[in-house]
C-alpha angles and dihedrals in degrees: 000000000000118000105213113240095345087143098038110151090005124123130205144189113209118192117204084027099151096075148002121011094349093057093045093049092047091051091051093050091051091046089054094053104273133127118234139192114200124215121195142138094234100085097179096049091041093062092049093049093046090056092043096054095031096242117184090234146334138217129198103224142153104221091206089076108081095196092051090049091053091051093046091051091054092046091049090051089053091051097044102031092226138015116235102159136033119190111190102201102140111119148138133205103221127201124339102228139117115266095257091055099035112128111245093218091055091048092052094046093051091050092046093054104031102038113010092042092050089050091051091051093050092045092053100041103039094070088055090053092047089059089059096039090231138089148142120203121186118187118196108222125157143236083252088069090061102038107018121232118233114246089018102081097141094049092044093048093046092051091047086054090052089055092050093047090049092053093048096045093045091056092046091055099036094113095040100074088249115125121204123190139153135221121219107194124181115226114309132175104280140136089255088074088069087072091062135071114249090245090063092049090049091051092052092047090051090059094057111095092209087062097229142080117262123258117240093232089061091061093040090057092052094046092050091052089053090047094051134084088251089075096072108132103038118080138147085031141124126231120201130216094174109127089243097310094120122040102177 
């Protein structure tokens, strides 16, 4: 369901915006009247997607580089005029190995993208929101951050970190008219699944009481609520789209 003009006059940065949940959220925000700048590492795909969804702009960026994030935030501000919304959807899965065999380089890369990169984005964009006394930040975590998935320790730990950061930042900004929440989806059909062996996908599906993978539009709807003015009295919190897997 599209809510006509829910994001009229609102502006957003969406990381991981070239595919998956980031792309779908960005398209929904544009469809509901908002202006969006997409950030993603995949420069070729990014340009195609930006044209497809009619984004205001796009920037090829690795969010694990703090200096690049600062520059991208300033460039996005110049394109959009203000920053109302930040959707942190950039993420990778990393290796599928037990902890004692987990490659150190994969561990560090997952942390750099999923947690450090998200921190850099918040650190760069929040001051721009403070100037306008308005903001909505949505951090994409995972049910793995609550429960931990075997053979996915880096991903699980990074997403647990996202939840903790969300709770801290939300409390810090609670009196500033800037709302900060996280989404913890269970597995849904997304390009990120291509990074995993089928056995891991099957395991994650087996843990969902509804017996199916999520649909991307279900998570998009929740994210867009959190990114909207309607979400005005819930902050430092976590929303689930988990098919019953998490109950807290």
